[in-house]
Residue frames as a rotation matrix with the C-alpha (Angstrom) as fourth column:
UNK 1
0.586 0.809 -0.039 -0.02
0.810 -0.586 0.005 0.01
-0.019 -0.034 -0.999 0.01
UNK 2
-0.102 -0.662 0.743 1.49
0.579 -0.647 -0.497 3.41
0.809 0.379 0.449 -0.99
UNK 3
-0.444 -0.161 -0.881 2.38
0.860 -0.351 -0.369 5.91
-0.250 -0.922 0.294 1.69
UNK 4
-0.038 0.554 0.832 -0.21
0.673 -0.601 0.431 8.71
0.739 0.576 -0.350 1.52
UNK 5
0.267 0.087 -0.960 0.71
0.923 -0.310 0.228 10.50
-0.277 -0.947 -0.163 4.67
UNK 6
0.658 0.032 0.753 0.78
0.391 -0.868 -0.305 14.31
0.644 0.495 -0.583 4.47
UNK 7
0.527 -0.463 0.713 2.75
-0.784 -0.589 0.198 14.76
0.328 -0.663 -0.673 7.69
UNK 8
-0.125 -0.653 -0.747 5.58
0.025 0.751 -0.660 12.95
0.992 -0.101 -0.078 9.49
UNK 9
0.058 0.355 0.933 3.65
-0.797 -0.547 0.257 13.18
0.602 -0.758 0.251 12.69
UNK 10
-0.528 -0.265 0.807 3.20
-0.802 0.467 -0.372 11.02
-0.279 -0.844 -0.459 15.79
UNK 11
-0.829 0.246 -0.502 2.17
0.050 0.927 0.372 7.40
0.557 0.283 -0.781 15.75
UNK 12
0.125 0.972 0.199 -1.46
-0.289 -0.156 0.944 6.92
0.949 -0.176 0.261 16.95
UNK 13
0.640 0.180 -0.747 -0.15
0.511 0.626 0.589 5.09
0.573 -0.759 0.308 20.07
UNK 14
-0.318 -0.945 0.078 2.56
0.534 -0.247 -0.809 7.55
0.783 -0.216 0.583 21.00
UNK 15
-0.025 0.337 0.941 0.34
-0.612 -0.749 0.252 9.62
0.790 -0.570 0.225 23.37
UNK 16
0.906 0.403 0.126 -0.03
-0.353 0.560 0.749 6.49
0.231 -0.724 0.650 25.46
UNK 17
0.656 -0.704 -0.272 3.41
0.617 0.708 -0.343 5.01
0.434 0.057 0.899 24.89
UNK 18
-0.436 -0.884 0.169 5.26
0.671 -0.445 -0.593 8.24
0.600 -0.145 0.787 25.80
UNK 19
0.649 0.663 0.372 2.82
0.147 -0.590 0.794 9.74
0.746 -0.461 -0.480 28.42
UNK 20
0.191 -0.619 0.762 4.51
-0.705 -0.626 -0.333 11.46
0.683 -0.474 -0.556 31.34
UNK 21
0.557 0.003 0.831 4.08
-0.735 0.469 0.490 8.52
-0.388 -0.883 0.263 33.67
UNK 22
0.966 -0.227 0.121 6.03
0.257 0.876 -0.409 6.32
-0.014 0.427 0.904 31.18
UNK 23
0.660 -0.719 0.215 9.07
-0.332 -0.537 -0.776 8.49
0.673 0.441 -0.593 31.05
UNK 24
0.313 -0.642 0.700 10.80
-0.915 -0.006 0.404 7.37
-0.255 -0.767 -0.589 34.33
UNK 25
0.518 -0.119 0.847 10.79
0.042 0.993 0.114 3.70
-0.854 -0.024 0.519 33.20
UNK 26
0.924 -0.198 0.326 12.04
0.348 0.083 -0.934 4.72
0.158 0.977 0.145 29.72
UNK 27
0.544 -0.755 0.367 14.87
-0.711 -0.647 -0.277 6.72
0.447 -0.110 -0.888 31.31
UNK 28
0.289 -0.384 0.877 15.76
-0.699 0.541 0.467 3.82
-0.654 -0.748 -0.112 33.57
UNK 29
0.782 0.091 0.616 15.64
0.256 0.854 -0.452 1.45
-0.568 0.511 0.645 30.65
UNK 30
0.849 -0.501 0.166 17.95
-0.066 -0.413 -0.908 3.71
0.524 0.761 -0.384 28.61
UNK 31
0.303 -0.772 0.559 20.45
-0.946 -0.316 0.076 3.86
0.118 -0.552 -0.826 31.48
UNK 32
0.401 -0.136 0.906 20.34
-0.347 0.893 0.287 0.13
-0.848 -0.429 0.311 32.01
UNK 33
0.902 -0.005 0.432 20.72
0.376 0.500 -0.780 -0.59
-0.212 0.866 0.453 28.32
UNK 34
0.683 -0.703 0.198 23.70
-0.503 -0.650 -0.569 1.91
0.529 0.289 -0.798 28.19
UNK 35
0.235 -0.573 0.785 25.27
-0.889 0.199 0.412 0.10
-0.393 -0.795 -0.463 31.13
UNK 36
0.546 -0.038 0.837 25.02
0.136 0.990 -0.044 -3.33
-0.826 0.138 0.546 29.40
UNK 37
0.944 -0.259 0.204 26.42
0.165 -0.163 -0.973 -1.82
0.285 0.952 -0.111 26.23
UNK 38
0.484 -0.770 0.415 29.34
-0.826 -0.559 -0.074 -0.46
0.290 -0.307 -0.907 28.32
UNK 39
0.132 -0.384 0.914 29.93
-0.651 0.661 0.372 -3.94
-0.747 -0.645 -0.163 29.81
UNK 40
-0.703 -0.598 -0.386 30.12
-0.652 0.326 0.685 -5.42
-0.283 0.733 -0.619 26.27
UNK 41
-0.236 0.729 0.643 26.71
0.200 0.683 -0.702 -7.13
-0.951 -0.037 -0.307 25.97
UNK 42
-0.826 0.072 0.559 25.40
0.563 0.053 0.825 -7.65
0.029 0.996 -0.084 22.44
UNK 43
-0.879 0.476 0.012 22.87
-0.476 -0.879 0.024 -4.97
0.022 0.016 1.000 21.51
UNK 44
-0.276 0.844 -0.460 20.06
-0.443 0.313 0.840 -7.38
0.853 0.436 0.287 20.58
UNK 45
-0.100 0.218 -0.971 20.19
0.647 0.756 0.103 -9.48
0.756 -0.618 -0.217 23.74
UNK 46
-0.862 -0.287 -0.418 20.71
0.507 -0.520 -0.687 -6.47
-0.020 -0.804 0.594 25.91
UNK 47
-0.750 0.657 0.076 17.70
-0.595 -0.720 0.357 -4.66
0.290 0.222 0.931 24.46
UNK 48
-0.030 0.755 -0.655 15.57
-0.086 0.651 0.754 -7.75
0.996 0.079 0.046 24.96
UNK 49
-0.419 -0.197 -0.887 16.71
0.796 0.390 -0.463 -8.11
0.436 -0.900 -0.006 28.56
UNK 50
-0.966 0.009 -0.257 15.93
0.133 -0.838 -0.529 -4.47
-0.220 -0.545 0.809 29.37
UNK 51
-0.612 0.779 -0.139 12.70
-0.612 -0.355 0.707 -4.35
0.502 0.517 0.693 27.38
UNK 52
-0.101 0.582 -0.807 11.38
0.261 0.798 0.544 -7.40
0.960 -0.156 -0.232 29.10
UNK 53
-0.703 -0.234 -0.671 12.36
0.701 -0.075 -0.709 -6.03
0.116 -0.969 0.217 32.52
UNK 54
-0.844 0.321 -0.430 10.33
-0.103 -0.884 -0.457 -2.88
-0.527 -0.341 0.779 31.93
UNK 55
-0.157 0.821 0.549 7.63
0.683 0.492 -0.540 -4.51
-0.713 0.290 -0.638 29.80
UNK 56
-0.374 -0.088 -0.923 8.31
-0.360 -0.904 0.232 -2.18
-0.855 0.419 0.306 26.92
UNK 57
0.749 0.610 0.258 6.52
0.073 0.311 -0.948 -2.30
-0.659 0.728 0.188 23.62
UNK 58
0.274 -0.643 0.716 8.41
0.943 0.326 -0.068 -2.59
-0.190 0.693 0.695 20.32
UNK 59
0.505 -0.047 0.862 8.23
0.434 -0.849 -0.301 1.12
0.746 0.526 -0.408 19.72
UNK 60
0.938 -0.189 0.289 9.35
-0.346 -0.503 0.792 1.99
-0.004 -0.843 -0.538 23.25
UNK 61
0.544 -0.774 0.324 12.30
0.447 0.595 0.668 -0.40
-0.710 -0.219 0.670 22.77
UNK 62
0.301 -0.372 0.878 13.17
0.884 -0.237 -0.403 1.42
0.358 0.898 0.258 19.56
UNK 63
0.803 0.067 0.592 13.20
-0.072 -0.975 0.209 4.66
0.592 -0.211 -0.778 21.48
UNK 64
0.850 -0.478 0.223 15.50
-0.197 0.105 0.975 3.23
-0.489 -0.872 -0.005 24.09
UNK 65
0.394 -0.681 0.617 17.84
0.812 0.572 0.114 1.75
-0.431 0.456 0.779 21.53
UNK 66
0.390 -0.211 0.896 18.10
0.674 -0.598 -0.434 5.11
0.628 0.773 -0.091 19.66
UNK 67
0.802 0.057 0.595 18.72
-0.246 -0.876 0.416 7.03
0.544 -0.480 -0.688 22.85
UNK 68
0.882 -0.431 0.189 21.29
-0.022 0.364 0.931 4.89
-0.470 -0.826 0.312 24.55
UNK 69
0.568 -0.795 -0.213 25.11
-0.261 0.072 -0.963 4.55
0.781 0.602 -0.166 24.06
UNK 70
0.505 -0.481 -0.716 28.04
0.784 0.602 0.149 3.04
0.360 -0.637 0.682 25.99
UNK 71
0.699 -0.348 -0.625 30.34
0.280 -0.671 0.687 5.13
-0.658 -0.655 -0.371 28.23
UNK 72
-0.337 -0.925 0.177 33.08
0.547 -0.040 0.836 4.87
-0.766 0.378 0.519 25.62
UNK 73
-0.205 0.394 0.896 30.72
0.929 -0.210 0.304 6.12
0.308 0.895 -0.323 22.85
UNK 74
0.811 0.560 -0.170 29.52
0.581 -0.735 0.349 8.97
0.071 -0.382 -0.921 25.09
UNK 75
0.325 -0.786 -0.526 33.14
0.350 -0.416 0.839 10.00
-0.879 -0.457 0.140 25.87
UNK 76
-0.567 -0.584 0.582 34.12
0.700 0.031 0.713 9.96
-0.434 0.811 0.391 22.23
UNK 77
0.092 0.705 0.703 31.02
0.900 -0.361 0.244 11.86
0.426 0.611 -0.668 21.03
UNK 78
0.853 0.197 -0.483 31.50
0.442 -0.764 0.470 14.54
-0.276 -0.614 -0.739 23.70
UNK 79
-0.036 -0.979 -0.201 35.19
0.411 -0.198 0.890 14.90
-0.911 -0.051 0.409 22.77
UNK 80
-0.711 -0.360 0.604 34.44
0.655 -0.026 0.755 15.41
-0.257 0.932 0.254 19.07
UNK 81
0.335 0.932 0.141 31.42
0.940 -0.322 -0.111 17.65
-0.058 0.170 -0.984 19.38
UNK 82
-0.826 -0.513 0.233 31.78
0.539 -0.840 0.064 21.23
0.163 0.178 0.970 18.13
UNK 83
-0.256 0.750 -0.610 29.40
0.526 -0.421 -0.739 23.90
-0.811 -0.510 -0.287 19.45
UNK 84
0.450 0.580 0.679 27.22
0.867 -0.101 -0.488 25.68
-0.215 0.808 -0.549 16.85
UNK 85
0.924 -0.010 -0.383 28.88
-0.028 -0.999 -0.040 28.97
-0.382 0.048 -0.923 17.25
UNK 86
0.002 -0.999 0.043 32.19
-0.202 0.042 0.978 27.55
-0.979 -0.011 -0.202 16.07
UNK 87
-0.095 -0.031 0.995 30.97
0.819 0.566 0.096 26.88
-0.566 0.824 -0.028 12.54
UNK 88
0.745 0.311 -0.590 30.88
0.025 -0.897 -0.441 30.49
-0.666 0.314 -0.676 11.46
UNK 89
0.299 -0.654 -0.695 32.73
-0.903 -0.429 0.015 30.77
-0.308 0.624 -0.719 8.19
UNK 90
-0.652 -0.519 0.554 32.97
-0.372 0.855 0.363 26.99
-0.661 0.031 -0.750 7.92
UNK 91
-0.233 0.517 -0.824 31.51
-0.897 0.212 0.387 24.54
0.374 0.830 0.414 5.38
UNK 92
-0.375 0.122 0.919 29.71
-0.599 0.725 -0.340 21.68
-0.708 -0.678 -0.199 7.29
UNK 93
-0.813 0.143 -0.565 28.72
-0.364 0.633 0.683 18.42
0.455 0.761 -0.463 5.63
UNK 94
-0.336 0.818 0.467 25.07
-0.901 -0.136 -0.411 17.59
-0.273 -0.559 0.783 6.26
UNK 95
-0.961 0.158 0.227 23.58
0.182 0.979 0.088 14.11
-0.209 0.126 -0.970 6.54
UNK 96
-0.837 0.548 0.013 20.62
-0.395 -0.619 0.679 15.13
0.380 0.563 0.734 4.46
UNK 97
-0.032 0.881 -0.473 17.91
0.031 0.474 0.880 12.59
0.999 0.014 -0.043 5.26
UNK 98
-0.367 -0.106 -0.924 18.96
0.853 0.357 -0.380 12.31
0.371 -0.928 -0.040 8.92
UNK 99
-0.925 -0.055 -0.375 18.48
0.240 -0.852 -0.465 16.02
-0.294 -0.520 0.802 9.55
UNK 100
-0.780 0.623 -0.057 15.60
-0.471 -0.525 0.709 16.70
0.412 0.580 0.703 7.23
UNK 101
-0.206 0.730 -0.651 13.35
0.212 0.683 0.699 13.80
0.955 0.006 -0.296 8.47
UNK 102
-0.408 0.023 -0.913 13.91
0.903 0.153 -0.400 14.63
0.131 -0.988 -0.084 12.15
UNK 103
-0.929 0.111 -0.352 13.09
-0.032 -0.974 -0.223 18.32
-0.368 -0.197 0.909 11.63
UNK 104
-0.596 0.770 -0.229 10.04
-0.364 -0.005 0.931 17.34
0.716 0.639 0.283 9.65
UNK 105
-0.203 0.478 -0.855 8.96
0.600 0.750 0.277 15.12
0.774 -0.457 -0.439 12.40
UNK 106
-0.672 -0.136 -0.728 9.51
0.711 -0.393 -0.583 17.77
-0.207 -0.909 0.361 15.03
UNK 107
-0.928 0.343 -0.148 7.51
-0.371 -0.886 0.278 20.37
-0.036 0.313 0.949 13.01
UNK 108
-0.327 0.857 -0.397 4.61
-0.388 0.261 0.884 17.92
0.862 0.443 0.247 12.70
UNK 109
0.294 0.537 0.790 4.33
-0.917 -0.076 0.392 17.11
0.271 -0.840 0.470 16.38
UNK 110
0.583 -0.113 -0.805 6.09
-0.004 0.990 -0.142 13.73
0.813 0.086 0.576 16.38
UNK 111
0.947 -0.317 -0.048 8.03
0.110 0.180 0.978 12.35
-0.301 -0.931 0.205 19.29
UNK 112
0.479 -0.876 0.060 11.66
-0.269 -0.212 -0.940 13.61
0.835 0.434 -0.337 19.27
UNK 113
0.868 -0.194 -0.457 14.12
0.470 0.615 0.633 11.82
0.159 -0.764 0.625 21.52
UNK 114
0.527 -0.775 0.349 16.95
-0.713 -0.627 -0.315 13.49
0.463 -0.083 -0.882 23.32
UNK 115
0.683 -0.298 -0.667 19.55
0.238 0.954 -0.182 10.72
0.691 -0.035 0.722 23.74
UNK 116
0.755 -0.462 -0.466 22.23
0.567 0.103 0.817 10.15
-0.330 -0.881 0.339 26.30
UNK 117
-0.304 -0.917 0.258 24.78
0.932 -0.231 0.278 11.88
-0.195 0.325 0.925 23.96
UNK 118
-0.375 0.212 -0.902 22.56
0.095 -0.960 -0.265 15.00
-0.922 -0.185 0.340 23.68
UNK 119
-0.996 0.031 -0.085 21.59
-0.087 -0.081 0.993 14.21
0.024 0.996 0.084 20.05
UNK 120
-0.219 0.976 -0.003 17.98
-0.590 -0.135 -0.796 14.52
-0.777 -0.172 0.606 18.92
UNK 121
-0.991 -0.095 -0.096 16.41
-0.135 0.674 0.726 11.63
-0.004 0.732 -0.681 16.98
UNK 122
-0.154 0.982 -0.106 13.05
-0.988 -0.156 -0.003 10.68
-0.019 0.104 0.994 15.68
UNK 123
-0.367 0.106 0.924 11.22
-0.232 0.952 -0.202 7.40
-0.901 -0.288 -0.325 15.42
UNK 124
0.634 0.615 -0.469 10.39
-0.575 -0.030 -0.817 7.67
-0.517 0.788 0.335 11.73
UNK 125
-0.338 -0.694 0.635 11.63
0.127 0.635 0.762 5.43
-0.932 0.338 -0.127 8.95
UNK 126
-0.062 0.312 -0.948 11.56
-0.829 -0.545 -0.125 5.97
-0.556 0.778 0.292 5.18
UNK 127
0.280 0.230 0.932 11.90
-0.002 0.971 -0.239 2.30
-0.960 0.065 0.273 4.28
UNK 128
-0.429 -0.578 0.694 13.97
0.638 0.350 0.686 2.94
-0.639 0.737 0.219 1.13
UNK 129
-0.190 0.429 0.883 11.59
0.827 -0.416 0.379 5.59
0.530 0.802 -0.275 -0.29
UNK 130
-0.812 -0.086 -0.578 11.45
0.435 -0.750 -0.499 9.22
-0.390 -0.656 0.646 0.63
UNK 131
-0.011 0.891 0.455 7.99
0.929 -0.159 0.334 10.89
0.369 0.426 -0.826 0.40
UNK 132
-0.843 -0.205 0.498 7.67
0.120 -0.973 -0.196 14.67
0.525 -0.105 0.845 0.54
UNK 133
-0.134 0.796 -0.590 5.32
0.990 0.138 -0.039 15.83
0.051 -0.589 -0.806 3.27
UNK 134
0.761 0.538 0.363 3.75
0.510 -0.842 0.179 19.20
0.401 0.049 -0.915 4.14
UNK 135
0.862 -0.438 -0.255 6.72
-0.028 -0.543 0.839 20.12
-0.506 -0.716 -0.481 6.41
UNK 136
0.387 -0.803 0.452 9.41
0.892 0.451 0.036 19.33
-0.233 0.389 0.891 3.83
UNK 137
0.185 -0.268 0.945 9.79
0.574 -0.751 -0.325 22.79
0.797 0.603 0.015 2.31
UNK 138
0.783 0.103 0.614 9.42
-0.335 -0.761 0.555 24.63
0.524 -0.640 -0.562 5.65
UNK 139
0.874 -0.484 0.043 11.99
0.251 0.525 0.813 22.24
-0.416 -0.700 0.581 7.19
UNK 140
0.164 -0.814 0.557 14.56
0.977 0.056 -0.206 22.97
0.137 0.578 0.804 4.44
UNK 141
0.319 0.029 0.947 13.84
0.232 -0.972 -0.048 26.69
0.919 0.235 -0.317 4.78
UNK 142
0.981 0.059 0.187 14.27
-0.171 -0.204 0.964 26.46
0.095 -0.977 -0.190 8.54
UNK 143
0.551 -0.828 0.101 17.60
0.718 0.532 0.449 24.73
-0.426 -0.174 0.888 8.09
UNK 144
0.072 -0.537 0.841 18.76
0.870 -0.379 -0.317 27.26
0.489 0.754 0.439 5.53
UNK 145
0.594 0.211 0.776 17.80
-0.077 -0.945 0.316 30.30
0.801 -0.248 -0.545 7.62
UNK 146
0.957 -0.285 0.049 19.49
-0.024 0.093 0.995 28.89
-0.289 -0.954 0.082 10.71
UNK 147
0.325 -0.901 0.288 22.71
0.905 0.385 0.180 28.11
-0.272 0.202 0.941 8.73
UNK 148
0.149 -0.192 0.970 22.67
0.588 -0.772 -0.243 31.61
0.795 0.606 -0.002 7.31
UNK 149
0.842 0.302 0.448 22.10
-0.157 -0.656 0.738 33.08
0.517 -0.691 -0.505 10.79
UNK 150
0.821 -0.569 0.045 25.10
0.166 0.313 0.935 31.27
-0.546 -0.761 0.351 12.31
UNK 151
0.500 -0.606 -0.619 27.27
-0.716 -0.691 0.098 32.40
-0.487 0.394 -0.779 9.41
UNK 152
0.219 -0.427 0.877 28.04
0.355 0.872 0.336 29.15
-0.909 0.238 0.343 7.56
UNK 153
-0.429 -0.505 -0.749 30.04
-0.518 -0.542 0.662 29.91
-0.740 0.672 -0.029 4.43
UNK 154
-0.295 0.294 -0.909 28.84
-0.840 0.374 0.394 26.86
0.456 0.880 0.137 2.44
UNK 155
-0.067 0.271 0.960 27.05
-0.703 0.670 -0.238 23.65
-0.708 -0.691 0.146 3.15
UNK 156
-0.725 -0.231 -0.649 27.45
-0.617 0.637 0.462 20.23
0.307 0.735 -0.605 1.50
UNK 157
0.173 0.846 0.504 24.23
-0.888 0.355 -0.292 18.12
-0.426 -0.398 0.813 1.49
UNK 158
-0.866 -0.415 -0.278 24.67
-0.488 0.819 0.300 14.37
0.103 0.396 -0.912 1.07
UNK 159
0.184 0.963 0.196 21.60
-0.917 0.240 -0.319 12.36
-0.354 -0.121 0.927 0.09
UNK 160
-0.392 -0.232 0.890 21.39
-0.113 0.972 0.204 8.52
-0.913 -0.020 -0.408 -0.30
UNK 161
-0.580 0.105 -0.808 21.17
-0.812 -0.158 0.562 7.81
-0.068 0.982 0.177 -4.02
UNK 162
-0.935 0.253 -0.247 19.61
0.184 0.945 0.270 4.32
0.302 0.207 -0.930 -3.43
UNK 163
-0.533 0.794 -0.292 16.60
0.433 -0.040 -0.900 5.90
-0.727 -0.606 -0.323 -1.70
UNK 164
-0.249 0.555 0.794 13.74
0.954 -0.002 0.301 6.42
0.169 0.832 -0.528 -4.10
UNK 165
0.732 0.600 0.323 12.89
0.612 -0.787 0.076 10.09
0.300 0.142 -0.943 -4.86
UNK 166
0.174 -0.768 -0.616 16.31
0.696 -0.347 0.629 11.28
-0.697 -0.538 0.475 -3.82
UNK 167
-0.647 -0.429 0.630 16.68
0.761 -0.408 0.504 12.97
0.041 0.806 0.591 -7.25
UNK 168
0.188 0.829 0.527 13.42
0.600 -0.522 0.607 14.86
0.778 0.202 -0.595 -6.77
UNK 169
0.786 0.027 -0.618 14.50
0.575 -0.400 0.714 15.99
-0.228 -0.916 -0.330 -3.23
UNK 170
-0.288 -0.952 -0.106 17.88
0.798 -0.300 0.523 17.15
-0.529 0.066 0.846 -4.61
UNK 171
-0.493 0.147 0.857 16.11
0.667 -0.569 0.481 19.27
0.558 0.809 0.183 -7.17
UNK 172
0.618 0.786 -0.017 13.69
0.559 -0.424 0.713 20.71
0.553 -0.450 -0.701 -4.59
UNK 173
0.537 -0.484 -0.691 16.54
0.663 -0.265 0.700 21.62
-0.522 -0.834 0.178 -2.19
UNK 174
-0.510 -0.794 0.330 18.63
0.811 -0.317 0.491 23.08
-0.285 0.518 0.806 -5.04
UNK 175
-0.153 0.520 0.841 15.78
0.668 -0.573 0.476 25.23
0.729 0.634 -0.259 -6.22
UNK 176
0.854 0.443 -0.271 15.14
0.475 -0.455 0.753 26.56
0.210 -0.772 -0.600 -2.71
UNK 177
0.178 -0.864 -0.470 18.86
0.715 -0.215 0.665 27.29
-0.676 -0.455 0.580 -2.24
UNK 178
-0.567 -0.384 0.728 18.98
0.805 -0.446 0.391 29.19
0.175 0.808 0.563 -5.54
UNK 179
0.319 0.810 0.492 15.93
0.564 -0.579 0.589 31.22
0.762 0.090 -0.642 -4.62
UNK 180
0.953 0.101 -0.285 17.43
0.301 -0.405 0.863 32.13
-0.028 -0.909 -0.416 -1.24
UNK 181
0.564 -0.817 0.123 20.97
-0.411 -0.407 -0.816 32.57
0.716 0.409 -0.565 -2.52
UNK 182
0.702 -0.367 0.610 22.33
-0.510 0.337 0.791 29.92
-0.496 -0.867 0.049 -0.22
UNK 183
0.005 -0.805 -0.594 25.72
-0.960 0.161 -0.227 28.54
0.278 0.571 -0.772 -1.11
UNK 184
0.269 0.204 0.941 24.81
-0.595 0.804 -0.005 24.82
-0.758 -0.559 0.337 -1.05
UNK 185
-0.505 -0.393 -0.769 26.20
-0.818 0.501 0.282 21.82
0.274 0.771 -0.574 -2.87
UNK 186
0.294 0.691 0.660 23.66
-0.752 0.594 -0.286 18.96
-0.589 -0.413 0.695 -2.97
UNK 187
-0.497 -0.569 -0.655 25.05
-0.836 0.518 0.184 15.54
0.235 0.639 -0.733 -3.96
UNK 188
0.799 0.596 0.078 23.55
-0.601 0.786 0.147 12.09
0.026 -0.164 0.986 -4.37
UNK 189
-0.355 -0.930 -0.096 26.00
-0.889 0.368 -0.273 9.49
0.289 -0.012 -0.957 -3.10
UNK 190
-0.081 0.238 -0.968 25.83
-0.112 0.963 0.246 5.74
0.990 0.129 -0.051 -2.68
UNK 191
0.268 0.059 -0.962 26.75
0.860 0.436 0.266 5.86
0.435 -0.898 0.066 1.03
UNK 192
0.504 -0.089 0.859 26.63
-0.177 -0.984 0.002 9.24
0.846 -0.153 -0.511 2.84
UNK 193
0.982 -0.168 0.082 27.84
-0.037 0.255 0.966 7.44
-0.183 -0.952 0.245 6.01
UNK 194
0.434 -0.856 0.282 31.10
0.890 0.455 0.012 6.56
-0.138 0.246 0.959 4.27
UNK 195
0.093 -0.372 0.924 31.62
0.579 -0.735 -0.354 10.04
0.810 0.568 0.147 2.94
UNK 196
0.685 0.270 0.676 30.76
-0.279 -0.760 0.587 11.71
0.673 -0.591 -0.445 6.27
UNK 197
0.928 -0.363 -0.083 33.08
0.275 0.520 0.809 9.45
-0.250 -0.773 0.583 8.20
UNK 198
0.163 -0.953 0.253 36.14
0.972 0.200 0.125 10.23
-0.169 0.226 0.959 6.07
UNK 199
0.453 0.029 0.891 35.54
0.470 -0.857 -0.212 13.96
0.757 0.515 -0.402 5.51
UNK 200
-0.623 -0.669 -0.405 37.58
0.744 -0.348 -0.570 16.60
0.240 -0.656 0.715 7.34
UNK 201
-0.499 0.513 0.699 34.57
-0.260 -0.858 0.443 18.90
0.827 0.039 0.561 7.43
UNK 202
-0.851 0.337 0.404 32.40
-0.407 0.064 -0.911 19.25
-0.333 -0.939 0.082 10.50
UNK 203
-0.815 0.536 -0.223 29.51
0.237 0.657 0.716 16.79
0.530 0.530 -0.662 10.21
UNK 204
-0.534 0.740 0.409 25.88
-0.842 -0.425 -0.331 17.55
-0.072 -0.521 0.850 10.97
UNK 205
-0.193 0.505 -0.841 24.15
-0.260 0.801 0.540 14.26
0.946 0.323 -0.023 11.99
UNK 206
0.088 0.192 0.977 22.69
-0.987 0.152 0.059 12.28
-0.137 -0.970 0.203 14.85
UNK 207
0.712 0.094 -0.696 23.56
-0.378 0.886 -0.267 8.93
0.592 0.453 0.667 13.20
UNK 208
0.815 -0.391 0.427 25.38
-0.375 0.205 0.904 6.84
-0.441 -0.897 0.021 15.82
UNK 209
0.606 -0.628 0.487 27.69
0.741 0.669 -0.059 5.08
-0.289 0.397 0.871 13.34
UNK 210
0.413 -0.455 0.789 28.81
0.442 -0.657 -0.611 8.37
0.797 0.601 -0.070 11.89
UNK 211
0.778 -0.091 0.621 29.17
-0.486 -0.714 0.504 9.99
0.398 -0.694 -0.600 15.35
UNK 212
0.823 -0.455 0.341 31.42
-0.025 0.571 0.821 7.15
-0.568 -0.683 0.458 16.49
UNK 213
0.256 -0.761 0.596 33.73
0.838 0.482 0.256 7.44
-0.482 0.434 0.761 13.53
UNK 214
0.650 -0.039 0.759 33.69
0.507 -0.722 -0.472 11.06
0.566 0.691 -0.450 12.16
UNK 215
-0.415 -0.910 0.011 36.38
0.691 -0.323 -0.647 13.60
0.593 -0.261 0.762 13.06
UNK 216
-0.972 0.144 -0.188 34.12
0.023 -0.732 -0.681 16.43
-0.236 -0.666 0.708 14.32
UNK 217
-0.448 0.871 0.200 30.30
0.735 0.232 0.637 16.91
0.508 0.432 -0.745 14.53
UNK 218
-0.923 0.254 0.290 27.69
-0.346 -0.877 -0.333 19.45
0.170 -0.408 0.897 15.41
UNK 219
-0.651 0.759 -0.005 24.32
0.644 0.549 -0.533 18.89
-0.402 -0.350 -0.846 17.02
UNK 220
-0.981 0.196 -0.004 22.55
-0.167 -0.826 0.538 20.98
0.103 0.528 0.843 14.36
UNK 221
-0.325 0.906 -0.273 19.23
0.303 0.373 0.877 19.14
0.896 0.202 -0.395 14.68
UNK 222
-0.077 0.266 -0.961 19.13
0.991 0.126 -0.045 19.68
0.109 -0.956 -0.273 18.41
UNK 223
-0.820 -0.285 -0.497 19.95
0.374 -0.924 -0.086 23.41
-0.434 -0.256 0.863 18.10
UNK 224
-0.850 0.523 0.057 17.18
-0.211 -0.439 0.873 23.91
0.482 0.731 0.484 15.54
UNK 225
-0.181 0.828 -0.531 14.56
0.517 0.539 0.665 21.90
0.837 -0.154 -0.526 17.40
UNK 226
-0.186 0.016 -0.982 15.23
0.977 -0.099 -0.186 23.53
-0.100 -0.995 0.002 20.74
UNK 227
-0.575 -0.304 -0.759 15.56
0.398 -0.915 0.064 27.02
-0.714 -0.266 0.647 19.49
UNK 228
-0.923 0.126 -0.363 13.48
-0.369 -0.554 0.746 27.34
-0.108 0.823 0.558 16.28
UNK 229
-0.545 0.755 -0.364 10.44
0.160 0.520 0.839 25.09
0.823 0.399 -0.404 16.62
UNK 230
-0.368 0.498 0.785 7.54
-0.830 -0.557 -0.035 26.06
0.420 -0.664 0.618 18.81
UNK 231
0.094 0.435 0.896 6.74
-0.905 0.412 -0.105 23.49
-0.414 -0.801 0.432 21.51
UNK 232
-0.170 -0.225 -0.959 8.34
-0.677 0.734 -0.052 20.40
0.716 0.641 -0.277 19.99
UNK 233
0.838 0.488 0.245 7.49
-0.519 0.572 0.635 17.11
0.169 -0.659 0.733 21.72
UNK 234
-0.102 -0.981 -0.164 10.80
-0.630 0.191 -0.753 16.27
0.770 0.026 -0.638 23.21
UNK 235
0.966 0.228 -0.119 11.22
-0.074 0.689 0.721 13.07
0.246 -0.688 0.683 25.31
UNK 236
0.243 -0.909 0.339 14.40
-0.867 -0.360 -0.344 13.59
0.435 -0.210 -0.876 27.34
UNK 237
0.983 0.041 -0.177 16.01
0.030 0.923 0.383 10.17
0.179 -0.382 0.907 27.90
UNK 238
0.280 -0.954 0.103 19.51
-0.144 -0.148 -0.978 11.55
0.949 0.260 -0.179 28.53
UNK 239
-0.718 -0.504 0.480 19.34
-0.546 -0.020 -0.838 11.23
0.432 -0.864 -0.260 32.28
UNK 240
-0.494 0.514 -0.701 17.69
0.627 0.769 0.123 8.94
0.602 -0.379 -0.703 34.82
């Protein structure tokens, strides 16, 4: 069945799954899962152990998984993080789908997770096909205005070429950049992860694999969601 959603908003069950009374258990589960990762447990078995202990649903377990990290990962990510005011005059490399989808989700009232490392992540998935939603153009404009405000010289957008409709999205972003006179380079690449890991540019992403292997990164999504979006639905799982 084709995806006909107009928004990347909350799942129908999210009001119940992420109600205020659920948050303490989700925070404890994230802390326990992080501890098990620190001790070297396999992710799959550790998540099952923690999920069963707190009787978490599949979606709640996904939230815990996306929010947790080991002590070593936390230390490395903190060490390599660059604050947003340090990118003035620089040319960051943007993990296109990673940022865009999370900002779309935040603008449409979906659950946004603040993880242990301070990164902001969503619970959405594009399943190999990107579908433009009502928030797509406003999200790109919000990103562009913010980058202009902080004084970025140029931005490199990397989009996954295997994802369907990436060509259309590249064209849309390029047209907006031209209209706004933003100095952007939008590229379709087979594996943005690989490119972002090896680049010397500061990387804008919340993808865990990239964060654990890139040279420097900025929490661009977090800065935009916290400071530019009115009343986003943030579930803070960074602390117990």
